[in-house]
PALUMSE-704837 format. One line per 8 residues: number of its first residue (from 1); their letters; for each residue x, y, z of C-alpha. Coordinates in nm, 2 decimals. Each point is the difference from the previous one (the first is absolute). Layout:
! residues N
NUM	a	X Y Z  ...;
END
This chain:
! residues 644
1	mafqvspg	4.65 2.27 -0.98  0.30 -0.24 0.13  0.34 0.11 0.06  0.29 -0.18 -0.24  0.31 -0.04 0.15  0.21 -0.06 -0.34  -0.12 0.11 -0.36  -0.29 -0.18 -0.14;
9	vlvqekdl	-0.35 -0.03 -0.14  -0.32 -0.03 0.28  -0.31 -0.10 -0.17  -0.31 0.10 0.19  -0.38 0.01 -0.07  -0.26 0.25 0.06  -0.39 -0.11 -0.01  -0.14 0.30 -0.12;
17	tniipavs	-0.33 -0.20 -0.09  -0.24 0.00 0.26  -0.36 0.01 -0.03  -0.33 0.09 0.17  -0.13 -0.34 0.10  -0.33 -0.09 -0.12  -0.20 -0.04 0.35  -0.38 -0.20 0.06;
25	tsigayal	-0.27 0.21 0.10  -0.27 -0.21 -0.08  0.00 -0.27 0.25  -0.27 -0.05 0.23  0.00 0.00 0.37  -0.26 -0.14 0.26  -0.11 -0.15 0.33  -0.22 -0.31 -0.04;
33	nssrgpvg	-0.23 -0.18 0.24  -0.01 -0.35 -0.13  -0.05 -0.35 0.11  0.36 -0.13 -0.04  0.35 0.10 -0.12  0.29 0.13 0.18  -0.05 0.29 0.28  0.16 0.28 -0.02;
41	evtlisse	0.19 -0.02 -0.28  0.04 0.19 -0.32  -0.07 -0.24 -0.28  -0.02 0.05 -0.37  -0.26 -0.12 -0.20  -0.06 0.01 -0.39  -0.32 -0.13 -0.03  -0.36 -0.08 0.13;
49	qelvsifg	0.13 -0.40 -0.03  0.29 0.06 0.22  -0.22 0.26 0.23  -0.27 -0.30 0.05  0.28 -0.23 0.06  0.21 0.16 0.28  -0.28 0.21 0.16  -0.30 -0.25 -0.09;
57	kptatnfe	-0.34 0.11 -0.13  -0.20 0.30 0.11  -0.23 -0.09 0.29  -0.38 0.14 0.09  0.25 0.24 0.25  0.26 0.07 -0.20  -0.10 0.11 -0.41  0.01 0.32 0.04;
65	eyftassf	0.40 -0.02 0.07  0.05 -0.28 -0.22  -0.14 0.14 -0.34  0.20 0.31 0.09  0.33 -0.13 -0.04  -0.22 -0.29 -0.27  -0.13 0.37 -0.20  0.32 0.14 -0.01;
73	lqysnalk	0.18 -0.33 -0.17  -0.22 0.09 -0.29  0.19 0.25 -0.10  0.38 -0.06 0.15  0.19 -0.36 0.07  0.19 0.17 0.27  -0.14 -0.02 0.38  0.13 0.00 0.34;
81	lvrtenpg	-0.22 -0.13 0.25  0.08 -0.03 0.35  -0.29 -0.20 0.22  -0.13 0.16 0.32  0.10 -0.14 0.33  -0.36 0.00 0.17  -0.04 0.01 0.35  -0.08 -0.36 0.10;
89	ilnavtng	0.12 -0.17 -0.38  0.18 -0.34 0.11  0.11 -0.31 -0.19  -0.16 -0.32 0.01  0.18 -0.27 0.22  -0.06 -0.36 0.05  -0.08 -0.21 0.28  -0.22 0.23 0.18;
97	gsavlvkn	0.24 0.18 0.09  -0.03 0.43 0.09  0.11 0.14 -0.37  0.23 0.23 -0.03  0.11 0.32 -0.26  0.28 -0.07 -0.24  -0.02 0.29 -0.25  0.23 -0.08 -0.26;
105	tdqynsty	0.32 -0.28 -0.09  0.23 0.27 0.13  -0.17 0.00 0.36  0.00 -0.38 0.01  0.35 -0.01 -0.11  0.11 0.27 0.26  -0.24 -0.20 0.26  -0.01 -0.31 -0.11;
113	ladgaytg	0.32 -0.10 -0.17  0.25 0.23 0.17  0.35 -0.10 -0.14  -0.14 -0.26 -0.16  -0.12 -0.23 0.25  -0.37 -0.08 0.05  -0.13 0.11 0.35  -0.35 -0.11 -0.08;
121	isgrefva	-0.35 0.13 0.14  -0.05 -0.19 0.32  -0.25 -0.23 -0.03  -0.15 0.07 -0.37  0.16 -0.24 -0.23  -0.13 0.23 -0.31  -0.08 0.35 -0.08  -0.16 0.11 -0.27;
129	rtagaygn	0.20 0.26 -0.23  -0.18 0.29 0.02  -0.18 0.15 0.27  -0.40 0.00 -0.03  -0.30 -0.23 0.02  0.06 -0.14 -0.31  0.29 -0.23 0.11  -0.30 -0.19 0.25;
137	slsvsvcp	-0.11 -0.15 -0.35  0.31 -0.21 -0.04  0.12 -0.35 0.15  0.31 -0.17 0.00  0.03 -0.40 -0.03  0.33 -0.17 0.13  0.14 -0.35 -0.07  0.27 -0.05 0.22;
145	sataysqd	0.09 -0.35 -0.04  -0.05 -0.31 -0.24  -0.29 -0.11 0.25  -0.13 0.32 -0.01  -0.01 -0.03 -0.36  -0.18 -0.35 0.00  -0.09 -0.30 0.25  -0.12 -0.36 -0.16;
153	avttvnds	-0.26 -0.14 0.24  -0.01 0.28 0.21  -0.30 -0.14 0.14  -0.25 -0.24 -0.09  -0.42 0.02 -0.11  -0.23 -0.12 0.27  -0.31 0.08 -0.18  -0.20 -0.33 -0.12;
161	avsigdtt	-0.29 0.24 -0.13  0.17 0.21 -0.30  -0.18 0.03 -0.26  0.11 0.20 -0.38  -0.06 0.41 0.06  0.05 -0.05 0.37  0.20 0.30 0.14  0.05 -0.07 0.37;
169	itmtsgtn	0.18 -0.34 0.07  0.16 -0.10 0.35  0.31 -0.10 0.08  0.20 -0.23 0.22  0.16 0.33 0.13  0.00 0.33 -0.13  0.27 0.13 0.18  0.25 0.01 -0.31;
177	invgdiva	-0.22 0.14 -0.25  -0.06 0.44 0.01  -0.19 0.15 -0.19  0.15 0.11 -0.35  0.16 -0.33 -0.03  -0.07 -0.23 -0.32  -0.12 -0.33 0.05  -0.01 -0.35 -0.22;
185	fstsaatn	-0.12 -0.34 0.15  0.12 -0.33 -0.11  -0.17 -0.22 -0.24  -0.04 -0.25 0.24  0.03 -0.08 0.37  0.36 0.03 0.21  0.17 0.05 -0.34  0.21 0.30 -0.18;
193	dyddgiey	-0.20 -0.04 -0.32  -0.08 0.39 -0.05  -0.23 0.10 -0.24  0.22 0.36 -0.08  -0.24 0.11 -0.24  -0.28 0.00 0.26  0.13 0.24 0.27  -0.26 0.22 0.23;
201	evtavstn	0.11 0.33 0.24  -0.07 -0.02 0.32  -0.22 0.31 0.09  -0.08 -0.09 0.32  0.08 -0.23 0.30  -0.22 -0.09 0.30  0.18 -0.24 0.24  -0.01 -0.32 -0.22;
209	ditikkkv	-0.20 0.18 -0.27  0.15 0.12 -0.28  -0.20 0.21 -0.27  0.12 -0.03 -0.37  -0.07 0.14 -0.34  0.18 -0.13 -0.31  0.33 0.15 -0.07  -0.15 0.18 -0.35;
217	gsggltrv	-0.34 0.10 0.04  -0.24 -0.01 0.28  -0.17 -0.42 0.03  0.06 -0.24 0.25  0.14 -0.38 -0.04  0.00 -0.12 -0.35  0.00 -0.34 0.14  -0.07 -0.20 0.29;
225	ildganvr	0.30 -0.01 0.26  0.05 -0.33 0.16  -0.01 -0.02 0.37  0.35 -0.03 0.15  0.15 0.16 -0.33  0.33 0.20 0.07  -0.01 0.37 -0.03  0.31 0.18 -0.16;
233	rrwshydf	0.04 0.40 0.09  0.19 0.22 -0.20  0.06 0.38 0.08  -0.28 0.21 -0.20  0.28 0.12 -0.26  0.22 -0.30 -0.06  -0.10 0.10 -0.41  0.15 0.30 0.03;
241	vsgapgts	0.35 -0.16 0.07  0.23 -0.26 -0.15  0.00 -0.24 0.27  0.07 0.00 0.39  0.24 0.19 0.18  0.28 -0.17 0.12  0.39 0.10 0.05  0.15 0.28 -0.27;
249	pdvltagg	0.31 -0.12 -0.16  0.18 0.31 0.18  -0.10 -0.12 0.29  0.07 -0.38 -0.05  0.36 0.10 -0.09  0.02 0.16 0.38  -0.08 -0.25 0.17  -0.38 0.11 0.11;
257	sddevhiv	-0.31 -0.13 -0.14  -0.41 0.05 0.00  0.05 0.38 -0.12  -0.26 0.03 -0.28  -0.33 0.16 0.07  -0.28 0.07 -0.26  -0.19 0.35 0.05  -0.26 0.08 -0.21;
265	vidadgsi	-0.20 0.36 0.04  -0.35 0.01 -0.06  -0.30 0.27 -0.06  -0.24 -0.18 0.25  -0.32 0.22 -0.10  0.05 0.08 -0.35  0.03 0.40 0.11  0.34 0.02 -0.16;
273	sgtkgevl	-0.04 -0.26 -0.34  -0.35 0.01 -0.07  0.01 -0.39 0.11  -0.04 -0.10 0.35  0.28 -0.30 0.07  0.21 0.17 -0.30  0.37 -0.08 0.08  0.18 0.29 -0.03;
281	evyekvsk	0.41 -0.09 0.06  0.16 -0.36 0.05  0.37 -0.02 0.17  0.05 -0.37 -0.06  0.34 -0.16 0.20  0.10 0.30 0.17  0.21 -0.05 0.30  -0.01 0.07 0.33;
289	akdakdag	0.38 -0.04 0.09  0.07 0.40 0.00  0.36 -0.06 -0.26  -0.15 -0.24 -0.25  0.03 0.07 -0.38  -0.19 -0.09 -0.27  0.18 -0.16 -0.33  0.07 0.35 -0.14;
297	gsnnfype	0.16 0.10 0.32  -0.20 0.24 0.17  -0.19 -0.01 0.33  -0.26 -0.27 0.01  -0.13 0.09 0.36  -0.34 0.03 0.02  0.00 0.34 0.17  0.20 0.14 -0.25;
305	viykkssf	-0.15 -0.17 -0.28  -0.28 0.19 0.06  0.10 0.30 0.10  0.18 0.03 -0.35  -0.30 -0.17 -0.22  -0.36 0.05 0.18  -0.24 0.25 -0.09  -0.22 -0.06 0.31;
313	ifwgdhns	0.21 -0.10 0.28  0.28 0.05 0.26  0.10 -0.28 0.19  -0.06 0.06 0.39  0.11 -0.27 0.20  0.08 -0.36 0.01  -0.27 -0.27 0.03  0.03 -0.13 0.42;
321	ngtnlgna	0.01 -0.37 -0.11  0.32 0.12 -0.18  0.23 0.02 0.26  0.31 0.03 -0.17  -0.10 0.17 -0.31  0.23 0.30 -0.15  0.31 -0.24 0.15  0.33 -0.04 -0.25;
329	kantafta	-0.05 -0.28 -0.23  0.32 -0.17 0.18  -0.09 -0.34 0.10  -0.35 0.11 0.12  -0.29 -0.23 0.00  -0.31 0.22 -0.06  -0.28 -0.08 0.20  -0.23 -0.16 -0.24;
337	vsgpialt	-0.39 0.14 0.08  -0.22 -0.25 -0.02  -0.28 0.17 -0.16  -0.12 0.30 -0.23  0.01 0.32 0.17  -0.32 0.22 -0.10  0.04 0.36 0.09  -0.25 0.28 -0.04;
345	fgngadgs	0.03 0.35 -0.05  -0.23 0.27 0.21  0.03 0.33 0.26  0.12 0.21 -0.35  -0.12 0.35 0.02  -0.07 0.29 -0.23  0.01 0.24 0.26  -0.19 0.36 -0.09;
353	vtdgarks	0.11 0.22 -0.23  0.05 0.36 0.18  0.13 0.32 -0.12  0.28 -0.04 0.24  0.07 -0.32 -0.16  0.00 0.14 -0.37  0.24 0.28 0.07  0.26 -0.22 0.13;
361	afelfqds	0.00 -0.17 -0.29  0.03 0.33 -0.24  0.29 0.09 0.22  0.21 -0.27 -0.14  -0.02 0.21 -0.35  0.10 0.32 0.20  0.40 -0.03 -0.05  0.07 0.05 -0.39;
369	etvdvgli	0.32 -0.07 0.01  -0.10 -0.36 0.12  -0.34 -0.03 -0.21  -0.07 0.09 -0.35  -0.34 0.14 -0.04  -0.20 0.27 -0.16  -0.34 -0.06 0.00  -0.20 -0.05 0.36;
377	magpasln	-0.35 -0.10 0.01  -0.21 0.05 0.32  -0.24 -0.24 -0.05  -0.33 0.03 0.20  0.16 0.22 0.24  -0.09 0.28 0.26  0.10 0.36 0.05  0.27 -0.07 0.24;
385	ligdliti	0.14 -0.30 -0.23  0.00 0.20 -0.31  0.18 0.32 0.21  0.26 -0.26 0.10  0.07 -0.11 -0.34  0.04 0.33 -0.13  0.23 0.09 0.26  0.20 -0.35 -0.13;
393	aetrkdci	0.00 0.13 -0.37  0.13 0.39 0.10  0.28 -0.14 0.17  0.10 -0.23 -0.29  -0.07 0.28 -0.22  0.03 -0.25 -0.28  -0.34 -0.15 -0.02  -0.43 0.06 0.02;
401	vfaspqrs	-0.29 -0.09 0.24  -0.33 -0.12 -0.13  -0.31 0.03 0.14  -0.36 -0.05 -0.03  -0.29 0.10 0.24  -0.14 -0.23 0.23  -0.22 -0.23 -0.10  -0.33 0.09 0.17;
409	dvvniasa	0.08 0.37 -0.16  -0.17 -0.12 -0.33  -0.04 -0.39 -0.01  -0.45 -0.02 0.00  -0.02 0.37 0.05  -0.32 0.10 -0.19  0.08 0.38 -0.07  0.29 0.09 -0.21;
417	itqtnnvl	-0.02 0.32 0.22  0.06 -0.20 0.32  0.23 -0.19 -0.17  0.19 0.36 -0.09  0.01 0.15 0.33  0.13 -0.32 0.18  0.31 -0.03 -0.24  0.06 0.38 0.03;
425	affnavqs	-0.03 -0.01 0.38  0.22 -0.33 0.05  0.28 0.15 -0.20  -0.02 0.36 0.12  0.13 -0.12 0.31  0.31 -0.17 -0.16  0.27 0.24 -0.01  0.15 0.17 -0.28;
433	ssyvifds	0.28 -0.18 -0.21  0.13 -0.07 -0.35  0.10 -0.34 0.13  -0.34 -0.11 -0.05  -0.28 -0.09 -0.22  -0.38 0.00 0.05  -0.26 -0.22 -0.18  -0.39 0.05 0.08;
441	gykymydr	-0.08 -0.34 0.08  -0.04 -0.35 -0.09  -0.10 -0.25 -0.32  -0.19 -0.32 0.00  0.21 -0.30 -0.15  -0.03 -0.34 -0.03  0.11 -0.22 0.28  0.08 -0.32 -0.22;
449	ysdvyryv	0.11 -0.20 0.35  -0.33 0.04 0.17  -0.19 0.07 -0.30  -0.18 0.29 0.11  0.04 0.39 -0.08  0.14 0.24 0.24  0.12 0.34 0.07  0.35 0.12 0.03;
457	plngdmag	0.23 0.30 0.06  0.14 0.12 -0.33  0.30 0.16 0.12  0.19 -0.38 -0.12  -0.16 0.12 -0.34  0.13 0.37 0.02  0.37 -0.14 0.09  -0.01 -0.26 -0.30;
465	lsartdlt	-0.09 0.29 -0.22  0.31 0.15 0.13  0.20 -0.31 -0.05  -0.13 -0.06 -0.35  0.08 0.39 -0.13  0.34 -0.10 0.10  0.02 -0.28 -0.21  -0.19 0.10 -0.30;
473	ndawfspa	0.12 0.42 0.02  0.19 0.11 0.30  -0.04 0.11 0.32  -0.09 0.37 -0.06  -0.24 -0.06 -0.20  -0.37 0.03 0.18  -0.17 -0.34 0.06  -0.36 0.14 -0.08;
481	glnrgiir	-0.21 0.02 -0.26  -0.15 -0.22 -0.32  0.34 -0.04 -0.14  0.18 -0.18 0.35  -0.27 0.06 0.25  -0.24 -0.30 -0.05  -0.07 -0.26 0.35  0.01 -0.36 -0.09;
489	gavklays	-0.20 -0.28 0.15  -0.28 0.26 0.09  -0.36 -0.11 -0.07  -0.15 0.34 0.16  0.11 0.29 0.23  -0.17 0.05 0.38  0.00 0.37 -0.13  0.02 0.17 -0.29;
497	pnktqrde	-0.02 0.36 0.04  -0.11 0.23 -0.28  0.16 0.34 -0.12  -0.16 0.21 0.29  0.15 -0.25 0.27  0.35 -0.05 -0.21  0.06 0.35 0.05  -0.07 -0.03 0.36;
505	lyrarvnp	0.21 -0.26 0.05  0.26 0.12 -0.26  0.04 0.39 0.25  0.02 -0.26 0.30  0.33 -0.23 -0.15  -0.19 -0.31 -0.10  0.03 -0.14 -0.31  -0.36 -0.09 -0.14;
513	vvsfpgqg	-0.02 -0.37 -0.14  -0.27 0.03 -0.27  -0.21 -0.26 -0.20  -0.09 0.17 -0.33  -0.20 -0.22 -0.25  0.15 -0.17 -0.29  0.33 0.08 0.16  0.04 -0.17 0.35;
521	iilfgdkt	0.11 0.09 0.32  0.26 0.27 0.01  0.21 0.20 0.22  -0.08 0.32 -0.05  0.26 0.22 0.19  0.36 0.03 0.08  0.01 0.21 0.27  0.26 -0.07 0.29;
529	glttpsaf	-0.15 0.03 0.42  0.17 0.36 0.00  -0.22 0.28 0.09  0.23 0.26 -0.11  -0.01 0.12 -0.38  0.33 -0.13 -0.11  0.14 -0.21 -0.29  0.04 -0.24 0.28;
537	drinvrrl	-0.38 -0.02 0.04  0.01 -0.26 -0.33  0.09 -0.36 -0.02  0.20 0.00 -0.30  0.21 0.30 0.14  0.01 -0.15 0.34  0.17 -0.33 -0.18  0.19 0.17 -0.24;
545	fivlekai	0.19 0.16 0.31  0.04 -0.34 0.16  0.17 -0.15 -0.31  0.23 0.30 -0.05  0.08 -0.01 0.37  0.05 -0.37 0.06  0.22 -0.04 -0.29  0.19 0.29 0.05;
553	ataskfql	0.09 -0.10 0.34  0.11 -0.30 -0.05  0.24 0.11 -0.26  0.12 0.28 0.22  0.10 -0.29 0.26  0.32 -0.04 -0.21  0.10 0.38 0.07  0.02 -0.08 0.37;
561	fefndeft	0.35 -0.01 0.15  0.15 0.15 -0.32  0.15 0.37 0.02  -0.23 0.32 -0.02  0.19 0.13 -0.29  -0.10 0.09 -0.35  0.05 -0.31 -0.17  -0.23 -0.17 0.21;
569	ranfrnlt	-0.24 0.28 -0.03  0.05 -0.02 -0.39  -0.08 -0.38 0.04  -0.30 0.06 0.19  -0.11 0.17 -0.30  0.06 -0.21 -0.24  -0.14 -0.27 0.14  -0.33 0.16 0.06;
577	epflrevq	0.00 0.24 -0.31  -0.10 -0.26 -0.23  -0.26 -0.18 0.19  -0.19 0.32 0.08  0.06 0.05 -0.41  -0.16 -0.35 -0.06  -0.33 0.05 0.25  -0.03 0.30 -0.19;
585	grrgitdf	-0.01 -0.17 -0.28  -0.23 -0.23 0.09  -0.22 0.28 0.09  0.03 0.00 0.39  0.13 0.33 0.04  0.00 0.31 -0.24  0.35 0.18 0.12  0.25 -0.10 0.27;
593	lvvcdetn	0.33 0.19 0.19  0.26 -0.17 0.17  0.22 0.24 0.24  0.27 -0.15 0.18  0.33 0.19 -0.03  0.19 0.19 0.27  -0.36 0.24 0.04  -0.14 -0.23 0.17;
601	ntgevidr	0.28 -0.18 0.13  0.20 0.25 0.16  0.29 -0.04 0.26  -0.25 -0.01 0.29  -0.18 -0.33 -0.18  0.33 -0.16 -0.07  0.12 0.08 0.34  -0.27 -0.18 0.14;
609	nefiaeiy	0.07 -0.31 -0.20  -0.35 0.10 -0.22  -0.09 -0.05 -0.40  -0.27 0.24 -0.10  -0.20 -0.07 -0.32  -0.32 0.25 -0.12  -0.18 -0.16 -0.26  -0.29 0.24 -0.15;
617	ikparsin	-0.28 -0.21 -0.21  -0.28 0.10 -0.15  -0.28 -0.26 -0.02  -0.18 -0.10 -0.25  -0.41 0.03 0.07  -0.30 -0.20 -0.07  -0.31 0.12 -0.18  -0.28 0.03 0.25;
625	fitlsfva	-0.17 0.25 -0.14  -0.16 0.01 -0.43  -0.17 0.32 -0.12  -0.15 -0.07 -0.33  -0.09 0.34 -0.17  -0.21 -0.05 -0.32  -0.10 0.34 -0.20  -0.23 0.05 -0.26;
633	trtgvafs	0.07 0.27 -0.21  -0.20 0.16 -0.34  0.06 -0.12 -0.35  0.26 0.20 -0.15  0.22 0.12 0.31  0.37 -0.12 0.03  0.10 -0.23 0.28  0.27 0.26 0.03;
641	evag	-0.25 0.28 0.10  -0.18 -0.20 0.33  0.29 -0.22 0.10  0.17 0.14 0.30;
END
């Protein structure tokens, strides 16, 4: 309270309305070996559509990993992904240069856009936006000037034996015509009366001979071309823009000229869009001047526009013919490069996924203060990687790892006994922990992207069931059984253990996934990987304590730097006890006790600047075993006589 010098009324407020905040327990976490997407960066995905859009479709080499993520998204709309930095992974580049690794936008910013100045990637005009062989399918077409856009009478026909349907025509000179150009022929010799409705795409050039096809379609000439007819050459993508590049109004005002350029990004082989030659992006009348502005006042410098808008490419370096590209606009007559520039991408590589690469990717989830996740999926994982993930979960103490056996343990194994022994042997080698959940195998599902059926690990589904349980009930409910444990998208199981085999698995901490005729494919166990008999050997209890610990710890941060006195301790009790009563009312616990007083906050504790609260919890237990006793009695016997 402030001291008053003279009589008066001082009004103060004290807020005692703090509550325990809601905390997230259903966000998935996964390290993905993918064909595209940012490398080494945590990305939030909310749907399979986003998964495909950002990280690409599954391939023959990564489908297990892809469908682990995809399976989780069948139950939840919150998945944080990190693309693995595989050894040998590289971004595709133009000009046939040596490929580089630009992991993500942050790295591009720090390496090539330091302090807002484009330093460039020497000798490579453009770089694929994401690393991998995916970028090799791209191409870029640049129209740097009005001359490059269109030239009348660029040459003449020098072929007296032209017929309808011909696809090869001899020119007086073919040096100014390139593959991809669009050509039209004058209707009479040495005139510029071109028939615009009949245009042809140049598919090959050999000395003075050009090979053509109809711009729309695949046929050759539709009329006889006279010997001596003029040839008009147009940029291959002239009809995607409003006209030839020239001088932008902003640069014109500053006394400059010829700064405009068109840039088109193309799916050269159809790997991205499904259509060969599909135009992916068009950047019309962007500027060669580093300080140029568009009509809205935004930076119109072509590397800047591409950086902000492109989903496929980064700028790398200026074209070697444009000696003054990147200069300031004032009084600069920019180099008018005479012809279009066709750039193909190459040397991109996916690299080879390793345990080390996956471990490094998963380690981006290690810090609980910066990354909020609750369910870590191992995907197809070795024993070493599962151990690494358990270490991450035990360090965080607010998430659980989900792990499946190896593919070779259960897929295409004829004997269920052998499958059982394989699964037991695999998980027996994993350390005891209540922060890991084991399942029994693989599911058979349809891959609509490749039109085939594939076996994929079940741990994405296990994590998904837990996330869905959070939404439909609470984290302290078991995700198993006929009510909450039905697996989605499964045609069959690689291994469906019988009762005897389920008994063996359960004793070994493995949760069986079983196909029951007429009822579906069901998660039929809720054990954690803890070997010690304890309440924490059940999923619902472990996740209950994660919720309680995470929520109360978050709220407790508001006690930091307060005094350790009865007021603060009473405030803490008043904060936690209503929260625990609510959890009790929602069937998570049966009873609780909060001790936070002078008995555990002694003078010695206070002198160490510590604050201690002890919270005793009686967790609710899930039913794992049901006994039904049916007793037949003689007629006339009262039930009270035989009921015990």
